[in-house]
A tleap script that builds the chain and sets N, CA, C and O, in Angstrom:
source leaprc.protein.ff14SB
mol = sequence {
  NMET LYS ALA ALA GLN SER ALA LEU PRO GLN
  SER GLN ILE ASN LYS GLN LYS VAL SER GLU
  ALA LEU GLN GLU LEU ALA ASN GLU HIE ARG
  GLY LEU PRO ARG SER ASP THR ALA ARG LEU
  ARG GLU VAL LEU ASP ASP ILE GLU HIE ALA
  LEU ALA ALA GLY ALA SER HIE HIE ALA VAL
  LEU ASP THR LEU HIE SER GLN GLY PHE SER
  LEU THR LEU SER SER PHE GLN SER THR LEU
  ALA ARG LEU ARG ARG GLU ARG ARG ALA CALA
}
set mol.1.N position { -32.568 -8.956 11.169 }
set mol.1.CA position { -31.385 -8.325 11.985 }
set mol.1.C position { -29.985 -9.300 12.003 }
set mol.1.O position { -28.795 -9.122 11.746 }
set mol.2.N position { -30.442 -9.910 12.248 }
set mol.2.CA position { -28.986 -11.034 11.882 }
set mol.2.C position { -27.733 -10.355 11.061 }
set mol.2.O position { -26.628 -9.995 11.467 }
set mol.3.N position { -28.247 -10.324 9.928 }
set mol.3.CA position { -27.601 -9.910 9.211 }
set mol.3.C position { -26.979 -8.624 9.286 }
set mol.3.O position { -25.977 -8.486 8.584 }
set mol.4.N position { -27.355 -7.632 9.994 }
set mol.4.CA position { -27.132 -6.275 10.217 }
set mol.4.C position { -26.167 -6.712 11.832 }
set mol.4.O position { -25.492 -5.793 12.296 }
set mol.5.N position { -26.160 -7.807 12.438 }
set mol.5.CA position { -25.030 -7.551 13.344 }
set mol.5.C position { -24.080 -8.233 13.050 }
set mol.5.O position { -23.105 -7.985 13.759 }
set mol.6.N position { -23.858 -9.304 12.010 }
set mol.6.CA position { -22.627 -9.837 11.130 }
set mol.6.C position { -21.858 -9.099 10.232 }
set mol.6.O position { -20.818 -9.523 9.729 }
set mol.7.N position { -22.287 -8.138 10.047 }
set mol.7.CA position { -21.768 -7.017 8.667 }
set mol.7.C position { -20.489 -5.871 9.698 }
set mol.7.O position { -20.687 -5.393 10.815 }
set mol.8.N position { -19.417 -5.742 8.943 }
set mol.8.CA position { -18.814 -5.285 9.739 }
set mol.8.C position { -19.087 -3.719 9.971 }
set mol.8.O position { -19.831 -3.277 9.096 }
set mol.9.N position { -18.653 -2.691 10.986 }
set mol.9.CA position { -18.765 -1.514 11.016 }
set mol.9.C position { -17.574 -0.633 9.685 }
set mol.9.O position { -16.441 -0.710 9.209 }
set mol.10.N position { -18.701 0.070 9.616 }
set mol.10.CA position { -18.041 0.788 8.418 }
set mol.10.C position { -16.933 1.201 8.257 }
set mol.10.O position { -16.567 1.568 7.141 }
set mol.11.N position { -16.062 1.246 9.420 }
set mol.11.CA position { -14.740 1.696 10.053 }
set mol.11.C position { -13.645 0.384 9.742 }
set mol.11.O position { -12.425 0.379 9.575 }
set mol.12.N position { -14.497 -0.532 9.745 }
set mol.12.CA position { -13.140 -1.697 9.397 }
set mol.12.C position { -13.921 -2.048 8.625 }
set mol.12.O position { -15.112 -1.738 8.603 }
set mol.13.N position { -13.166 -2.961 7.663 }
set mol.13.CA position { -12.845 -3.716 6.640 }
set mol.13.C position { -12.452 -5.513 6.260 }
set mol.13.O position { -11.397 -6.038 6.616 }
set mol.14.N position { -13.093 -5.936 5.805 }
set mol.14.CA position { -12.451 -7.371 5.444 }
set mol.14.C position { -11.679 -7.241 4.068 }
set mol.14.O position { -12.025 -7.455 2.906 }
set mol.15.N position { -10.187 -6.690 4.801 }
set mol.15.CA position { -9.105 -6.950 3.907 }
set mol.15.C position { -9.405 -7.840 2.904 }
set mol.15.O position { -9.716 -7.481 1.768 }
set mol.16.N position { -9.320 -9.103 3.304 }
set mol.16.CA position { -9.251 -10.225 1.908 }
set mol.16.C position { -10.217 -9.759 0.707 }
set mol.16.O position { -9.938 -9.442 -0.449 }
set mol.17.N position { -11.579 -9.836 1.452 }
set mol.17.CA position { -12.610 -9.596 0.703 }
set mol.17.C position { -12.573 -8.217 -0.433 }
set mol.17.O position { -13.212 -8.156 -1.484 }
set mol.18.N position { -11.695 -7.230 0.086 }
set mol.18.CA position { -11.648 -6.072 -0.398 }
set mol.18.C position { -10.322 -6.315 -1.461 }
set mol.18.O position { -10.188 -5.581 -2.440 }
set mol.19.N position { -9.317 -7.469 -1.149 }
set mol.19.CA position { -8.129 -7.408 -1.840 }
set mol.19.C position { -8.493 -8.226 -2.982 }
set mol.19.O position { -7.786 -8.318 -3.985 }
set mol.20.N position { -9.762 -8.902 -2.798 }
set mol.20.CA position { -10.184 -9.994 -3.807 }
set mol.20.C position { -10.757 -9.261 -4.840 }
set mol.20.O position { -10.551 -9.375 -6.048 }
set mol.21.N position { -11.368 -8.628 -4.352 }
set mol.21.CA position { -12.399 -7.663 -5.476 }
set mol.21.C position { -11.078 -6.543 -6.397 }
set mol.21.O position { -11.185 -6.003 -7.497 }
set mol.22.N position { -10.361 -6.529 -5.790 }
set mol.22.CA position { -9.630 -5.366 -6.652 }
set mol.22.C position { -8.713 -6.211 -7.409 }
set mol.22.O position { -8.292 -5.638 -8.414 }
set mol.23.N position { -8.192 -7.614 -7.210 }
set mol.23.CA position { -7.923 -8.259 -7.789 }
set mol.23.C position { -8.368 -8.975 -8.860 }
set mol.23.O position { -7.706 -9.589 -9.697 }
set mol.24.N position { -9.515 -8.847 -8.764 }
set mol.24.CA position { -10.689 -9.387 -9.958 }
set mol.24.C position { -10.695 -8.496 -10.671 }
set mol.24.O position { -10.469 -8.699 -11.864 }
set mol.25.N position { -11.018 -6.879 -10.077 }
set mol.25.CA position { -11.352 -5.904 -11.140 }
set mol.25.C position { -9.802 -5.828 -12.340 }
set mol.25.O position { -9.883 -5.727 -13.564 }
set mol.26.N position { -8.415 -5.918 -11.468 }
set mol.26.CA position { -7.209 -6.106 -12.347 }
set mol.26.C position { -7.127 -6.748 -13.438 }
set mol.26.O position { -6.801 -6.396 -14.572 }
set mol.27.N position { -7.556 -8.043 -12.865 }
set mol.27.CA position { -7.500 -9.248 -14.030 }
set mol.27.C position { -8.558 -9.077 -14.959 }
set mol.27.O position { -8.443 -9.867 -15.896 }
set mol.28.N position { -9.647 -8.258 -15.050 }
set mol.28.CA position { -10.815 -8.173 -15.730 }
set mol.28.C position { -10.104 -6.637 -16.918 }
set mol.28.O position { -10.641 -6.538 -18.021 }
set mol.29.N position { -9.012 -5.650 -16.568 }
set mol.29.CA position { -8.829 -4.905 -17.119 }
set mol.29.C position { -7.268 -5.216 -17.830 }
set mol.29.O position { -6.656 -4.539 -18.656 }
set mol.30.N position { -6.964 -6.261 -17.296 }
set mol.30.CA position { -5.589 -6.779 -18.215 }
set mol.30.C position { -5.946 -7.212 -19.740 }
set mol.30.O position { -6.934 -7.836 -20.128 }
set mol.31.N position { -4.917 -6.728 -20.449 }
set mol.31.CA position { -5.036 -6.953 -21.542 }
set mol.31.C position { -5.815 -5.545 -22.931 }
set mol.31.O position { -5.652 -5.442 -24.147 }
set mol.32.N position { -6.691 -4.661 -21.851 }
set mol.32.CA position { -7.243 -3.916 -22.562 }
set mol.32.C position { -6.425 -2.718 -22.616 }
set mol.32.O position { -5.783 -2.421 -21.608 }
set mol.33.N position { -6.355 -1.948 -23.708 }
set mol.33.CA position { -5.502 -0.950 -24.412 }
set mol.33.C position { -5.098 0.197 -23.281 }
set mol.33.O position { -6.036 0.787 -22.744 }
set mol.34.N position { -4.035 0.463 -22.983 }
set mol.34.CA position { -4.013 1.530 -21.938 }
set mol.34.C position { -2.991 2.763 -22.742 }
set mol.34.O position { -2.014 2.498 -23.442 }
set mol.35.N position { -3.511 4.138 -22.427 }
set mol.35.CA position { -3.015 5.303 -22.746 }
set mol.35.C position { -1.322 5.266 -22.843 }
set mol.35.O position { -0.734 4.487 -22.093 }
set mol.36.N position { -0.626 6.029 -23.679 }
set mol.36.CA position { 0.420 6.006 -23.596 }
set mol.36.C position { 1.434 6.596 -22.123 }
set mol.36.O position { 2.499 6.247 -21.613 }
set mol.37.N position { 0.595 7.453 -21.901 }
set mol.37.CA position { 0.863 8.431 -20.466 }
set mol.37.C position { 1.087 7.005 -19.571 }
set mol.37.O position { 2.233 6.937 -19.129 }
set mol.38.N position { 0.225 5.859 -19.219 }
set mol.38.CA position { 0.096 4.874 -18.242 }
set mol.38.C position { 1.049 4.267 -18.940 }
set mol.38.O position { 1.711 3.580 -18.162 }
set mol.39.N position { 1.298 4.215 -19.634 }
set mol.39.CA position { 2.748 2.937 -20.120 }
set mol.39.C position { 3.925 3.565 -20.049 }
set mol.39.O position { 4.972 2.972 -19.791 }
set mol.40.N position { 3.839 4.866 -20.283 }
set mol.40.CA position { 5.116 5.894 -19.926 }
set mol.40.C position { 5.533 5.545 -18.704 }
set mol.40.O position { 6.674 5.233 -18.364 }
set mol.41.N position { 4.813 5.594 -18.226 }
set mol.41.CA position { 4.436 5.835 -16.148 }
set mol.41.C position { 5.236 4.694 -15.592 }
set mol.41.O position { 5.897 4.706 -14.554 }
set mol.42.N position { 5.020 3.349 -16.747 }
set mol.42.CA position { 5.716 2.208 -16.091 }
set mol.42.C position { 7.043 2.164 -16.422 }
set mol.42.O position { 7.822 1.802 -15.540 }
set mol.43.N position { 7.545 2.503 -17.687 }
set mol.43.CA position { 8.884 2.889 -17.794 }
set mol.43.C position { 9.718 4.176 -17.426 }
set mol.43.O position { 10.919 4.284 -17.676 }
set mol.44.N position { 9.070 4.992 -16.898 }
set mol.44.CA position { 9.994 6.024 -16.259 }
set mol.44.C position { 11.003 5.692 -15.669 }
set mol.44.O position { 11.739 6.671 -15.549 }
set mol.45.N position { 11.384 4.872 -15.270 }
set mol.45.CA position { 12.770 4.981 -14.184 }
set mol.45.C position { 14.046 4.560 -15.790 }
set mol.45.O position { 15.197 4.990 -15.854 }
set mol.46.N position { 13.508 3.839 -16.649 }
set mol.46.CA position { 14.326 3.173 -17.664 }
set mol.46.C position { 14.392 4.484 -18.501 }
set mol.46.O position { 15.582 4.719 -18.707 }
set mol.47.N position { 13.738 5.269 -18.970 }
set mol.47.CA position { 13.483 6.339 -19.450 }
set mol.47.C position { 15.004 7.549 -18.972 }
set mol.47.O position { 15.889 8.121 -19.608 }
set mol.48.N position { 14.598 7.453 -17.530 }
set mol.48.CA position { 15.349 8.766 -16.797 }
set mol.48.C position { 16.823 7.941 -17.079 }
set mol.48.O position { 17.824 8.590 -17.383 }
set mol.49.N position { 16.863 6.503 -16.955 }
set mol.49.CA position { 18.242 6.141 -17.009 }
set mol.49.C position { 18.920 6.282 -18.398 }
set mol.49.O position { 20.116 6.570 -18.446 }
set mol.50.N position { 17.979 6.030 -19.873 }
set mol.50.CA position { 18.659 6.099 -20.834 }
set mol.50.C position { 19.012 7.819 -20.980 }
set mol.50.O position { 19.983 8.185 -21.643 }
set mol.51.N position { 18.226 8.672 -20.377 }
set mol.51.CA position { 18.152 10.465 -20.479 }
set mol.51.C position { 19.503 10.573 -19.740 }
set mol.51.O position { 20.473 11.026 -20.348 }
set mol.52.N position { 19.620 10.139 -18.334 }
set mol.52.CA position { 20.899 10.324 -17.657 }
set mol.52.C position { 22.207 9.933 -18.567 }
set mol.52.O position { 23.211 10.641 -18.640 }
set mol.53.N position { 22.031 8.739 -19.218 }
set mol.53.CA position { 23.253 8.444 -19.904 }
set mol.53.C position { 23.582 9.016 -21.071 }
set mol.53.O position { 24.418 8.559 -21.851 }
set mol.54.N position { 22.938 10.029 -21.229 }
set mol.54.CA position { 23.114 10.581 -22.618 }
set mol.54.C position { 22.493 10.513 -23.775 }
set mol.54.O position { 22.870 11.292 -24.651 }
set mol.55.N position { 21.396 9.574 -24.065 }
set mol.55.CA position { 20.634 9.443 -24.811 }
set mol.55.C position { 19.605 10.834 -24.937 }
set mol.55.O position { 19.273 11.623 -24.052 }
set mol.56.N position { 19.303 10.807 -26.153 }
set mol.56.CA position { 18.553 12.185 -26.672 }
set mol.56.C position { 17.208 11.790 -26.772 }
set mol.56.O position { 16.733 10.682 -27.022 }
set mol.57.N position { 16.527 13.149 -26.476 }
set mol.57.CA position { 14.619 12.536 -26.393 }
set mol.57.C position { 14.400 12.012 -27.655 }
set mol.57.O position { 13.602 11.099 -27.864 }
set mol.58.N position { 15.006 12.495 -28.419 }
set mol.58.CA position { 14.843 11.953 -30.095 }
set mol.58.C position { 14.791 10.247 -30.064 }
set mol.58.O position { 13.964 9.469 -30.539 }
set mol.59.N position { 15.995 10.024 -29.322 }
set mol.59.CA position { 16.299 8.577 -29.274 }
set mol.59.C position { 15.585 7.767 -28.733 }
set mol.59.O position { 15.290 6.689 -29.248 }
set mol.60.N position { 15.068 8.281 -27.249 }
set mol.60.CA position { 13.736 7.505 -26.989 }
set mol.60.C position { 13.102 7.288 -27.172 }
set mol.60.O position { 12.570 6.216 -26.882 }
set mol.61.N position { 12.574 8.385 -27.959 }
set mol.61.CA position { 10.952 8.408 -28.933 }
set mol.61.C position { 11.312 7.357 -29.836 }
set mol.61.O position { 10.757 6.260 -29.899 }
set mol.62.N position { 12.267 7.752 -30.526 }
set mol.62.CA position { 12.453 5.996 -31.605 }
set mol.62.C position { 12.389 5.208 -31.305 }
set mol.62.O position { 11.923 4.317 -32.015 }
set mol.63.N position { 12.903 4.928 -29.763 }
set mol.63.CA position { 13.046 3.646 -29.119 }
set mol.63.C position { 11.104 3.113 -28.578 }
set mol.63.O position { 10.565 2.008 -28.641 }
set mol.64.N position { 10.653 4.216 -28.179 }
set mol.64.CA position { 9.238 3.987 -27.610 }
set mol.64.C position { 8.579 3.787 -29.047 }
set mol.64.O position { 7.935 2.758 -29.256 }
set mol.65.N position { 8.702 4.585 -29.869 }
set mol.65.CA position { 7.787 4.295 -31.137 }
set mol.65.C position { 8.148 2.520 -31.872 }
set mol.65.O position { 7.377 1.673 -32.322 }
set mol.66.N position { 9.396 2.533 -31.735 }
set mol.66.CA position { 9.413 0.820 -32.000 }
set mol.66.C position { 8.617 -0.515 -31.158 }
set mol.66.O position { 8.249 -1.668 -31.385 }
set mol.67.N position { 8.629 0.388 -30.162 }
set mol.67.CA position { 7.679 -0.606 -28.681 }
set mol.67.C position { 5.960 -0.038 -28.828 }
set mol.67.O position { 5.045 -0.398 -28.087 }
set mol.68.N position { 5.847 0.929 -29.987 }
set mol.68.CA position { 4.526 0.623 -30.019 }
set mol.68.C position { 3.749 1.984 -29.676 }
set mol.68.O position { 2.571 2.199 -29.960 }
set mol.69.N position { 4.547 2.795 -29.067 }
set mol.69.CA position { 4.545 4.382 -28.449 }
set mol.69.C position { 3.453 4.774 -29.354 }
set mol.69.O position { 2.906 3.799 -29.868 }
set mol.70.N position { 3.026 5.804 -29.663 }
set mol.70.CA position { 2.837 6.872 -30.879 }
set mol.70.C position { 2.776 8.285 -30.221 }
set mol.70.O position { 2.130 9.207 -30.720 }
set mol.71.N position { 3.476 8.389 -29.093 }
set mol.71.CA position { 3.756 10.478 -28.639 }
set mol.71.C position { 4.463 10.818 -30.068 }
set mol.71.O position { 5.207 10.293 -30.896 }
set mol.72.N position { 3.650 12.217 -29.792 }
set mol.72.CA position { 4.876 13.034 -31.116 }
set mol.72.C position { 6.322 13.506 -29.874 }
set mol.72.O position { 6.535 13.089 -28.735 }
set mol.73.N position { 7.010 14.423 -30.646 }
set mol.73.CA position { 8.282 14.598 -29.635 }
set mol.73.C position { 7.685 15.666 -28.517 }
set mol.73.O position { 7.956 15.422 -27.341 }
set mol.74.N position { 6.739 17.054 -28.876 }
set mol.74.CA position { 6.165 17.657 -27.628 }
set mol.74.C position { 5.249 16.779 -26.996 }
set mol.74.O position { 5.196 17.082 -25.804 }
set mol.75.N position { 4.605 15.956 -27.228 }
set mol.75.CA position { 3.618 15.491 -26.161 }
set mol.75.C position { 4.553 14.413 -25.489 }
set mol.75.O position { 4.403 14.249 -24.278 }
set mol.76.N position { 5.506 13.658 -26.152 }
set mol.76.CA position { 6.392 12.810 -24.943 }
set mol.76.C position { 7.495 14.043 -23.822 }
set mol.76.O position { 7.830 13.663 -22.700 }
set mol.77.N position { 7.756 14.905 -24.143 }
set mol.77.CA position { 8.594 16.114 -23.331 }
set mol.77.C position { 7.538 16.452 -22.237 }
set mol.77.O position { 7.683 16.508 -21.016 }
set mol.78.N position { 5.965 16.751 -23.338 }
set mol.78.CA position { 5.137 17.572 -21.636 }
set mol.78.C position { 4.725 16.612 -20.621 }
set mol.78.O position { 4.683 16.802 -19.405 }
set mol.79.N position { 4.226 14.849 -21.703 }
set mol.79.CA position { 3.862 13.968 -20.413 }
set mol.79.C position { 5.256 13.680 -19.874 }
set mol.79.O position { 5.047 12.928 -18.922 }
set mol.80.N position { 6.797 13.914 -19.998 }
set mol.80.CA position { 7.649 13.556 -19.318 }
set mol.80.C position { 7.749 14.429 -17.884 }
set mol.80.O position { 7.702 13.928 -16.761 }
set mol.81.N position { 7.900 15.871 -18.201 }
set mol.81.CA position { 7.480 16.902 -17.229 }
set mol.81.C position { 6.316 16.526 -16.536 }
set mol.81.O position { 6.462 16.432 -15.317 }
set mol.82.N position { 5.270 16.300 -16.959 }
set mol.82.CA position { 4.062 15.716 -15.829 }
set mol.82.C position { 4.572 14.799 -14.884 }
set mol.82.O position { 4.838 15.113 -13.724 }
set mol.83.N position { 4.724 13.578 -15.402 }
set mol.83.CA position { 5.055 12.466 -14.873 }
set mol.83.C position { 6.153 12.504 -13.382 }
set mol.83.O position { 6.102 12.031 -12.247 }
set mol.84.N position { 7.437 13.646 -14.439 }
set mol.84.CA position { 8.120 14.424 -13.022 }
set mol.84.C position { 7.657 14.918 -11.953 }
set mol.84.O position { 8.114 14.604 -10.854 }
set mol.85.N position { 6.654 15.787 -12.115 }
set mol.85.CA position { 6.472 16.568 -11.055 }
set mol.85.C position { 5.752 15.563 -10.340 }
set mol.85.O position { 6.336 15.079 -9.371 }
set mol.86.N position { 4.525 15.117 -10.631 }
set mol.86.CA position { 4.259 13.756 -10.450 }
set mol.86.C position { 4.627 13.137 -9.124 }
set mol.86.O position { 4.114 13.111 -8.006 }
set mol.87.N position { 5.809 12.609 -9.731 }
set mol.87.CA position { 6.893 11.593 -9.058 }
set mol.87.C position { 7.484 12.880 -7.547 }
set mol.87.O position { 7.774 12.383 -6.459 }
set mol.88.N position { 7.539 13.885 -7.678 }
set mol.88.CA position { 8.347 15.060 -7.025 }
set mol.88.C position { 7.602 15.514 -5.899 }
set mol.88.O position { 8.094 15.875 -4.831 }
set mol.89.N position { 5.955 15.466 -6.293 }
set mol.89.CA position { 4.898 15.503 -5.283 }
set mol.89.C position { 4.617 14.160 -4.277 }
set mol.89.O position { 4.003 14.219 -3.211 }
set mol.90.N position { 5.062 13.250 -4.719 }
set mol.90.CA position { 4.655 12.284 -4.071 }
set mol.90.C position { 5.487 11.722 -3.133 }
set mol.90.O position { 5.108 10.756 -2.470 }
savepdb mol mol.pdb
quit
C-alpha cells in the first residue's frame, strides 16, 4: 500500500524522470542511420536560403548528394513540398 501512496497521480509527472528517460532514448538512437527526409528536415532552412538566393533544385540536390543524401530530383521536390506543408501547418 505504501508504494501506491508514493506514486504520483496520473495527471502529474516527474519531469526530471521523464526528461532523463527521453535523453537516454535519444542517446540510444544517436548514430543510427536516419532517413533522407529526417536529415532534410534538419537542413530545411539552409535549403530554403539557397533556393531564395537563386540556386536551382539541381544545384541544391548536387550539394546534398555530396553530403551523403541519395534523393532523386523528384523525391527531393516532393519531400521539400511535404516539409513545407508541415511547416505551414505547425
